[in-house]
C-alpha positions in Angstrom: -23.3 -164.5 157.4 -21.5 -162.2 159.4 -22.7 -158.8 157.1 -26.0 -160.0 157.8 -25.2 -160.3 161.4 -23.7 -157.0 161.4 -26.5 -155.2 159.4 -29.2 -156.1 161.8 -28.1 -159.1 164.5 -29.3 -162.6 164.1 -31.7 -162.0 166.7 -33.3 -159.6 164.6 -33.3 -161.6 161.5 -35.2 -164.3 163.2 -37.8 -162.2 164.6 -38.7 -160.6 161.3 -39.1 -163.2 159.1 -40.9 -165.3 161.6 -43.5 -163.0 160.4 -43.2 -161.5 157.2 -42.8 -165.1 155.5 -46.2 -166.3 156.9 -47.3 -163.0 155.7 -46.0 -163.7 152.9 -47.5 -167.2 152.3 -51.1 -166.1 153.9 -51.4 -163.4 151.8 -50.5 -165.6 148.3 -52.7 -168.0 149.6 -56.1 -166.2 150.0 -55.4 -164.1 146.5 -54.7 -167.7 144.9 -58.0 -168.8 146.6 -60.0 -165.4 145.5 -58.8 -165.9 141.8 -59.4 -169.8 141.6 -62.5 -168.9 142.8 -63.4 -167.4 139.6 -64.7 -169.4 136.4 -61.8 -170.0 134.2 -58.6 -168.8 136.2 -56.0 -169.7 137.9 -53.2 -168.4 139.8 -51.0 -167.2 137.3 -48.2 -164.2 137.7 -49.9 -161.8 136.2 -53.0 -162.0 138.3 -50.7 -162.4 141.6 -47.4 -160.3 140.7 -49.3 -157.4 142.2 -49.2 -159.1 145.7 -45.8 -160.7 144.9 -44.3 -157.1 144.6 -46.3 -155.7 147.7 -45.2 -158.2 150.0 -41.2 -158.1 148.9 -41.4 -154.1 149.1 -42.8 -154.6 152.9 -40.1 -157.3 153.8 -37.5 -154.8 152.4 -38.9 -151.9 154.2 -38.9 -153.5 157.6 -35.7 -154.9 157.1 -33.9 -151.1 156.1 -35.8 -150.1 158.6 -34.4 -152.4 161.4 -31.2 -151.7 160.1 -31.3 -148.1 160.7 -32.7 -148.7 164.0 -30.0 -151.6 164.9 -29.0 -150.9 168.9 -30.7 -147.7 169.5 -32.9 -148.7 172.3 -36.4 -146.7 173.0 -36.4 -145.6 169.4 -36.2 -149.8 168.1 -38.9 -150.6 170.8 -40.7 -148.3 168.7 -40.0 -149.5 165.5 -41.1 -153.4 166.8 -44.4 -152.0 167.9 -45.3 -149.8 164.5 -44.1 -153.4 162.9 -46.8 -155.2 164.7 -49.0 -152.7 164.5 -48.7 -152.4 160.4 -48.6 -156.0 159.8 -51.8 -156.5 162.2 -53.5 -153.4 159.7 -52.7 -155.9 156.7 -53.8 -159.3 157.9 -57.2 -157.5 158.8 -57.7 -155.9 155.7 -56.3 -158.9 153.5 -58.7 -161.1 155.2 -61.7 -159.0 155.1 -60.9 -158.2 151.0 -61.1 -161.9 150.8 -64.1 -162.7 152.3 -65.7 -159.8 151.0 -65.0 -161.1 147.9 -66.1 -164.3 148.1 -69.6 -163.2 149.3 -70.1 -160.7 146.8 -67.7 -161.3 144.1 -66.5 -157.8 144.1 -63.3 -155.8 145.3 -63.3 -154.0 148.8 -62.2 -150.9 148.2 -62.0 -147.4 150.0 -65.5 -146.5 149.1 -67.1 -149.7 150.8 -65.0 -148.7 153.9 -65.8 -145.4 154.0 -69.2 -145.9 153.6 -69.1 -148.5 156.8 -67.3 -146.7 159.1 -69.7 -144.1 160.3 -72.2 -146.3 160.6 -70.1 -149.3 162.0 -72.7 -150.2 164.8 -75.3 -150.9 162.2 -72.7 -152.9 159.9 -71.1 -154.7 162.4 -74.1 -157.5 162.8 -74.1 -157.7 158.8 -70.7 -158.7 158.6 -70.9 -161.0 161.8 -73.7 -162.5 159.8 -72.4 -162.9 156.6 -68.7 -164.5 157.7 -68.4 -168.5 158.0 -66.6 -169.7 161.6 -63.9 -170.6 160.2 -63.0 -166.9 158.7 -63.5 -165.7 162.2 -61.2 -168.6 163.7 -58.4 -168.0 160.4 -58.6 -163.9 161.7 -58.2 -164.7 165.4 -55.5 -167.0 164.6 -53.6 -164.6 162.5 -54.1 -162.1 164.8 -52.5 -163.9 167.7 -49.6 -164.3 165.9 -49.1 -161.4 164.2 -48.7 -160.0 168.1 -46.9 -163.1 169.5 -45.5 -165.3 167.2 -42.2 -163.3 166.6 -41.7 -163.4 170.0 -42.3 -166.9 170.8 -40.1 -168.1 167.6 -37.3 -166.0 168.5 -36.9 -167.5 172.0 -37.3 -171.1 171.0 -34.4 -170.9 168.6 -32.5 -169.0 171.0 -33.4 -171.9 173.6 -32.4 -174.6 171.3 -29.5 -173.0 170.2 -28.0 -172.9 174.0 -29.6 -176.5 174.6 -27.2 -177.6 171.3 -24.4 -175.7 172.8 -24.6 -172.4 169.8 -22.3 -169.6 170.4 -23.9 -166.6 172.8 -26.0 -163.8 170.7 -23.7 -161.1 170.6 -24.4 -157.4 169.1 -22.0 -156.7 166.5 -20.4 -153.0 165.7 -22.1 -151.1 163.3 -19.9 -150.1 160.5 -19.5 -146.4 159.8 -21.4 -146.7 156.3 -24.3 -148.7 157.7 -26.8 -146.1 156.5 -25.8 -147.0 153.2 -27.1 -150.4 153.1 -30.7 -149.3 155.3 -30.9 -146.3 152.4 -30.3 -149.3 149.9 -33.0 -151.4 151.0 -35.8 -148.8 151.4 -35.1 -147.4 147.7 -35.4 -151.4 146.4 -38.5 -150.9 148.6 -40.1 -148.4 146.7 -38.8 -149.9 143.7 -40.8 -152.9 144.5 -43.5 -151.3 145.7 -44.0 -149.3 142.5 -43.4 -152.6 140.4 -46.8 -153.6 142.4 -49.2 -150.8 141.1 -47.9 -151.3 137.7 -50.8 -154.0 136.8 -50.3 -154.4 133.0 -52.7 -154.3 130.1 -53.9 -157.2 130.2 -55.6 -156.8 133.7 -58.4 -154.2 132.2 -59.5 -156.4 129.5 -62.9 -157.5 130.6 -62.9 -160.8 129.0 -59.8 -161.7 131.1 -62.4 -161.9 134.0 -60.4 -159.7 136.9 -60.5 -156.0 136.8 -57.2 -153.6 138.3 -58.6 -153.5 141.1 -59.0 -157.3 141.8 -55.5 -157.7 140.4 -53.7 -155.4 143.1 -52.8 -156.2 146.1 -55.9 -155.7 148.5 -54.1 -153.1 150.6 -52.7 -151.3 147.6 -56.3 -151.3 146.1 -57.2 -149.6 149.2 -54.6 -146.6 149.7 -55.1 -146.2 145.9 -58.8 -146.2 145.9 -59.0 -144.0 148.7 -55.8 -141.6 147.0 -58.1 -141.6 143.9 -61.2 -140.7 146.1 -59.4 -137.5 147.9 -57.6 -136.3 144.7 -60.4 -136.1 142.3 -63.9 -134.7 142.0 -63.8 -136.7 138.4 -65.9 -140.0 137.6 -64.3 -141.0 134.7 -66.5 -143.5 133.6 -70.1 -141.6 134.2 -69.0 -137.7 134.0 -68.4 -135.0 136.4 -70.4 -135.1 140.1 -72.8 -132.4 140.2 -73.7 -131.9 137.3 -77.9 -132.4 137.5 -81.3 -132.1 135.2 -84.7 -131.6 136.4 -86.6 -134.8 136.7 -89.6 -134.5 134.1 -91.9 -135.5 137.0 -90.6 -133.1 139.5 -93.1 -130.7 139.5 -96.2 -133.3 138.7 -100.1 -133.0 140.7 -102.7 -135.1 140.7 -106.1 -134.0 139.0 -109.2 -135.8 140.1 -111.6 -136.6 137.2 -115.3 -137.4 137.7 -114.8 -141.2 137.9 -112.3 -140.3 141.0 -112.6 -142.9 143.8 -110.9 -142.3 147.2 -110.2 -146.0 147.9 -107.4 -146.6 150.7 -104.1 -147.9 149.3 -101.9 -149.7 151.4 -98.4 -150.8 150.4 -97.2 -153.9 151.9 -93.3 -154.3 151.6 -91.8 -157.6 151.5 -88.2 -157.3 153.4 -85.7 -159.5 151.0 -88.3 -161.9 149.2 -87.3 -163.1 145.8 -89.9 -164.7 143.5 -88.2 -167.8 143.2 -89.0 -168.6 146.9 -93.1 -167.8 147.6 -95.5 -169.9 146.5 -97.4 -168.0 143.9 -93.6 -168.4 142.0 -93.0 -171.6 142.8 -96.0 -174.1 143.3 -93.2 -176.9 145.0 -92.7 -174.1 148.2 -95.2 -173.8 150.7 -93.7 -170.9 152.4 -96.2 -168.2 151.4 -99.8 -169.6 151.2 -101.5 -166.9 151.7 -100.4 -165.0 149.5 -100.5 -168.0 147.2 -104.3 -167.8 148.1 -104.5 -163.9 147.8 -102.7 -164.1 144.0 -105.9 -166.0 142.7 -107.9 -163.0 143.1 -105.3 -160.3 142.0 -103.2 -158.8 139.2 -100.1 -160.8 139.4 -96.9 -159.4 137.4 -95.0 -162.6 136.6 -91.7 -160.5 135.5 -91.3 -158.1 137.8 -87.8 -156.5 139.1 -86.1 -154.2 141.4 -84.1 -151.7 140.1 -81.3 -152.0 142.7 -81.7 -154.7 145.4 -81.3 -152.4 148.1 -84.5 -152.0 150.8 -84.6 -148.2 150.7 -83.8 -148.2 146.8 -87.2 -150.6 146.4 -88.8 -148.1 148.8 -87.9 -145.0 146.6 -89.2 -146.7 143.7 -92.6 -148.1 144.9 -93.3 -145.1 146.6 -92.0 -142.3 143.8 -92.5 -144.1 140.3 -88.8 -143.1 139.6 -85.3 -144.6 139.7 -83.2 -144.5 143.1 -80.1 -142.6 143.1 -77.4 -144.9 141.6 -75.1 -144.3 144.5 -74.1 -146.8 147.8 -75.1 -144.0 150.1 -79.0 -143.4 150.9 -79.0 -139.6 149.5 -82.5 -139.8 149.1 -83.0 -139.5 152.7 -81.2 -136.2 152.9 -82.7 -133.1 152.7 -84.5 -132.6 149.6 -82.9 -136.0 148.5 -85.9 -137.1 146.5 -86.3 -134.9 143.4 -89.9 -136.0 142.4 -93.5 -135.8 144.7 -94.0 -138.9 145.8 -97.0 -141.2 146.2 -97.6 -140.0 149.6 -97.0 -136.2 149.0 -99.7 -136.7 145.7 -102.1 -138.3 147.9 -101.8 -135.9 150.9 -102.9 -133.3 148.8 -106.1 -134.9 147.4 -107.1 -135.2 151.8 -105.3 -138.8 152.1 -104.3 -139.5 155.5 -100.5 -141.1 155.3 -99.2 -143.9 157.9 -95.6 -145.8 157.6 -94.9 -148.4 159.8 -92.1 -150.7 160.1 -90.9 -153.7 162.3 -87.2 -152.4 162.2 -85.4 -149.7 163.9 -85.4 -146.2 162.4 -81.9 -145.6 162.8 -80.8 -148.1 160.1 -80.0 -146.5 156.8 -81.8 -143.2 158.1 -85.6 -144.4 157.2 -86.9 -141.5 159.3 -85.4 -139.0 157.2 -86.5 -141.0 153.9 -90.0 -141.9 155.5 -90.1 -138.0 155.9 -89.3 -137.1 152.4 -91.4 -139.8 150.8 -94.3 -137.4 152.2 -95.9 -140.2 154.9 -96.9 -137.9 157.7 -97.3 -140.3 160.9 -94.2 -142.6 161.4 -94.5 -145.6 163.5 -91.0 -147.2 163.7 -89.8 -149.9 166.1 -89.1 -147.2 169.0 -92.5 -146.1 168.9 -93.8 -150.0 169.5 -93.7 -152.1 172.6 -91.9 -154.9 172.2 -92.9 -157.2 175.0 -93.9 -160.8 174.0 -92.2 -160.5 170.6 -89.6 -161.8 169.2 -86.4 -160.7 167.5 -86.4 -162.1 164.0 -82.8 -160.1 163.1 -80.5 -158.1 164.6 -82.3 -155.0 164.2 -86.5 -156.1 164.1 -89.0 -157.5 165.6 -91.3 -159.9 164.1 -93.6 -158.1 162.1 -96.8 -158.8 164.2 -95.2 -156.2 166.5 -97.1 -153.4 163.9 -100.5 -154.9 164.4 -101.5 -153.1 167.2 -100.1 -149.5 166.3 -101.8 -150.0 163.0 -105.5 -150.9 164.3 -105.4 -147.7 166.6 -104.3 -145.4 163.6 -106.6 -146.6 161.3 -109.5 -145.9 163.9 -108.4 -142.3 164.0 -108.4 -142.0 160.5 -112.4 -142.2 160.6 -113.8 -141.7 157.0 -110.8 -140.4 155.7 -109.3 -141.9 152.7 -105.7 -142.9 153.5 -101.9 -144.3 152.0 -100.2 -147.0 154.5 -97.2 -148.8 153.9 -96.1 -151.5 156.2 -92.4 -152.2 155.8 -91.7 -155.9 157.0 -88.2 -157.0 158.1 -88.4 -160.9 159.2 -86.7 -161.8 155.4 -83.9 -159.7 156.4 -80.9 -161.8 157.5 -79.9 -162.9 160.1 -82.7 -165.1 159.8 -83.8 -165.6 163.0 -87.2 -167.5 162.6 -87.0 -171.3 163.9 -88.8 -170.2 167.6 -91.8 -171.8 169.4 -94.2 -169.4 168.2 -95.0 -170.6 164.7 -93.8 -174.6 164.1 -91.5 -174.3 161.7 -91.2 -176.2 158.7 -87.9 -178.2 156.4 -88.1 -176.6 153.3 -84.6 -177.3 152.0 -81.5 -179.3 153.5 -79.4 -175.9 153.5 -79.5 -175.1 157.0 -79.6 -170.9 156.2 -81.8 -171.2 153.3 -84.3 -173.4 155.6 -83.6 -170.2 157.9 -84.5 -167.6 155.4 -87.7 -169.8 154.2 -89.1 -170.1 157.5 -88.7 -166.2 157.7 -90.9 -166.0 154.2 -93.4 -168.0 155.8 -93.8 -165.1 159.3 -94.5 -162.6 156.6 -97.0 -164.5 155.4 -98.8 -165.0 158.4 -98.2 -161.2 158.9 -99.8 -160.6 155.7 -103.1 -162.9 156.4 -103.0 -161.1 160.1 -102.9 -157.6 158.7 -105.9 -158.7 155.8 -107.7 -159.6 158.9 -107.4 -156.5 160.4 -108.7 -154.6 157.6 -111.9 -157.0 156.8 -112.4 -156.8 161.1 -112.2 -152.9 161.1 -114.5 -152.7 158.0 -111.7 -151.7 155.7 -111.1 -154.4 153.5 -113.5 -154.0 150.5 -112.5 -149.9 149.4 -108.6 -150.9 150.0 -106.0 -151.5 147.1 -103.1 -153.9 148.6 -99.8 -153.7 146.9 -97.6 -156.6 148.1 -94.4 -156.4 146.7 -90.4 -158.0 147.6 -88.0 -154.9 147.8 -85.1 -157.4 146.1 -84.2 -161.2 146.6 -81.4 -163.1 148.1 -78.6 -165.1 147.1 -77.9 -168.4 148.9 -74.9 -169.5 146.9 -76.5 -169.8 143.0 -73.7 -167.7 141.8 -71.4 -167.3 144.4 -73.5 -164.4 146.3 -74.7 -164.8 149.9 -76.5 -161.8 149.8 -78.5 -159.1 148.1 -76.8 -155.8 147.7 -74.6 -156.7 144.7 -76.6 -159.5 143.0 -77.4 -159.3 139.5 -78.6 -162.8 138.7 -82.6 -163.8 139.1 -82.1 -164.9 142.3 -81.1 -161.2 143.4 -83.7 -159.0 141.7 -86.8 -161.1 140.5 -89.3 -160.4 143.3 -93.1 -161.1 143.6 -95.4 -157.6 142.8 -99.1 -158.7 143.4 -102.0 -155.9 143.7 -105.2 -157.2 145.4 -108.4 -155.0 145.0 -111.9 -156.0 146.5 -114.0 -155.5 143.4 -111.0 -156.0 141.1 -109.4 -159.2 139.4 -111.8 -161.5 141.0 -110.7 -164.4 138.4 -106.9 -163.8 138.7 -104.8 -161.6 135.6 -101.3 -162.3 134.8 -99.2 -159.6 134.2 -96.3 -161.6 131.4 -94.5 -158.6 130.2 -91.3 -156.9 132.1 -92.3 -154.9 135.2 -90.8 -152.8 137.7 -91.3 -151.0 140.7 -91.3 -147.8 139.0 -94.8 -149.0 137.7 -96.9 -149.2 140.9 -97.2 -145.7 141.1 -98.7 -144.9 137.9 -100.9 -148.4 138.2 -102.3 -147.1 141.5 -103.3 -143.8 140.5 -105.1 -144.9 137.3 -107.1 -147.4 139.8 -107.8 -144.5 141.6 -108.7 -142.5 138.3 -106.4 -139.7 139.2 -104.4 -138.2 136.5 -101.0 -137.1 137.0 -100.0 -133.3 135.3 -97.2 -131.1 135.1 -94.9 -133.7 135.0 -94.5 -137.6 133.7 -93.4 -140.6 135.9 -91.2 -143.0 133.7 -93.1 -146.2 134.4 -96.4 -147.6 133.0 -99.9 -149.0 134.7 -100.0 -152.6 134.8 -103.8 -152.5 133.8 -102.7 -152.1 130.4 -100.3 -154.6 127.8 -96.9 -153.6 128.6 -94.2 -152.5 125.9 -93.0 -155.6 124.2 -89.3 -154.1 123.6 -89.1 -152.8 126.9 -85.3 -153.1 128.6 -85.1 -153.2 132.2 -82.0 -151.9 133.7 -80.8 -152.6 137.0 -77.4 -151.6 139.0 -75.6 -152.8 142.9 -76.1 -150.9 145.3 -72.1 -150.4 146.0 -70.3 -148.2 143.3 -69.3 -150.0 140.3 -69.9 -153.4 141.5 -72.3 -154.7 138.8 -75.0 -153.4 137.0 -77.4 -155.4 134.2 -80.1 -155.0 131.5 -82.7 -157.1 130.5 -84.6 -157.1 127.3 -87.5 -159.8 126.3 -85.4 -162.3 127.7 -82.2 -161.9 127.3 -80.2 -160.0 129.7 -76.8 -158.7 130.3 -74.7 -158.8 133.3 -71.8 -155.8 133.6 -69.6 -156.5 136.3 -66.9 -153.8 136.0 -64.5 -156.2 135.4 -64.4 -158.2 138.8 -65.2 -161.3 136.4 -66.6 -161.4 132.6 -69.4 -159.7 131.4 -72.4 -162.2 131.0 -75.5 -162.6 128.7 -77.9 -165.0 129.6 -81.1 -166.2 127.7 -83.6 -166.6 130.2 -85.5 -168.8 127.8 -83.5 -171.5 127.8 -81.2 -170.6 130.7 -83.4 -169.7 133.7 -80.9 -170.6 136.2 -78.4 -168.6 134.3 -75.9 -171.1 133.7 -74.6 -170.9 130.2 -72.9 -167.5 129.6 -73.3 -166.5 125.8 -71.1 -163.2 126.2 -68.0 -164.8 124.1 -70.4 -165.2 121.4 -71.8 -161.6 121.4 -68.7 -159.1 121.9 -70.5 -156.6 119.8 -73.6 -157.0 121.6 -71.5 -156.7 124.8 -70.1 -153.4 123.9 -73.5 -151.9 123.0 -74.9 -152.7 126.3 -72.0 -151.7 128.3 -72.6 -149.1 126.8 -76.2 -148.0 127.3 -75.7 -149.3 131.0 -73.2 -146.4 131.7 -75.2 -143.6 130.1 -78.6 -144.9 131.7 -76.5 -144.7 134.6 -75.6 -141.1 134.3 -79.1 -140.1 133.0 -80.3 -141.4 136.3 -77.9 -139.6 138.7 -78.4 -136.4 136.9 -81.6 -136.0 138.5 -80.5 -136.3 141.7 
């Protein structure tokens, strides 16, 4: 005991362990909770040893540092400040990593943090809306304890000791060889830190349900993924970054035919709208009665999907007829960020006016740059609209009816000129502020958040009706092709996901898609085969009787029977979070080892509850390989 007291002093031991022990327990409890949330896994030493070794290394490191500066005045005060600051950083990283995994099912790495930091002001409302109250309370309590806990505990113990008549605290003189012990402790800390990196072969076994990044301590994983990004330019899964090829549609242009009809084209983009929550796809929900009525005289794709469940990526697929860039930044908004001419550019060359309207801010995801690259000539974001009298429906936009006035003015300016217009709604996006007095709210679900979301879809239905009425009032309805589509779905805990970016189940990627054109589909027609957003462009061009020359887009016209053997590919928004493929009724989901791979037979298991992957090992390997090759080929065109 006298040796320990001589090493750093009894008061310092109390001070250190009053913070290190709670930190150790806090980190392990959060990790155990994350492990236990994965079906089939339990908090074993194999899955938690990185956390154990990292925390031991961290404790030994600071004991060694405190021993090295024992009785050194100002230097010791600096060390105390660094001790609290580094511990605070670890607590914040660990807490956010745990919450991020609970919401998305994927690990927090450097790439995600690097994506957030430049646009933190825009991301903060997303984080705030996604985190539950208990998470903020837990983080607040942990931060308060890190800052004040050790001091309060140390003083309390000193008071108790004096009250009981214990000996006064003394400052022991440092033995001459005192630096040998701190150096030994620091070397021991380095050894345990190294052990925290050695995860073992079992962690890379996909059937084990845990990836290397998940098994690592969250702080260790953040540092290592950052170091990997800094020192390598190669992507080990998908080839060398920068290797590009020309897209088959890169030089495409339109050729009119004798049957060409210059009808107006309107794209109505329904934000965060999943198929299962709208009336045409779910008769038990009266969320969108007007859309349901419209569907009775429309062409409706029964099995339509988004390629990447993210707004900007879906916008690219619909407008440009190609797969978006399968990386998390919206690179398509950069100059020359889209490798093919999009619908607006193609039709503009044929004498069309082009206009893009959105009820959300232009700065979010750089939609201003994206709209320019899509080829739209006129752009009307939220900043150009009068918000007086309108209510916010989420943290970056207003109710969609705000687009009606600028829409009417623009349409009147077009005169007899044909036009392409897109309306990007925002009301379906979180944080779902749609229970207001403007429209009477409905009780669609006992789940409070889900009920708010469903009421937001009802708001979008109101806007859709108002917009169609506007076209009727202006005499434009009969000569217009309306394409109504959802950009992606939304998760509400069906598969432990509470958002859309990294959701490969049906609630995340299956979307409504219908085409309404007066004089067409009067009795209602249905497309039963698999389709995705790339099918919009070729369908519209065929309805207008334009032919594409000098290029080829990958989608199919919905006016004809689609290939029965078609395989759809999907990718999550964040890099290497998840991917999926759908062939017939069988869906394969690749989680990059964050949880076991999955295969579902949607014809027998539409809710995706029974994982068949263990029975089809060879098929899993083949479909995983196909997804990797697909991602590589898509990105090569960018």
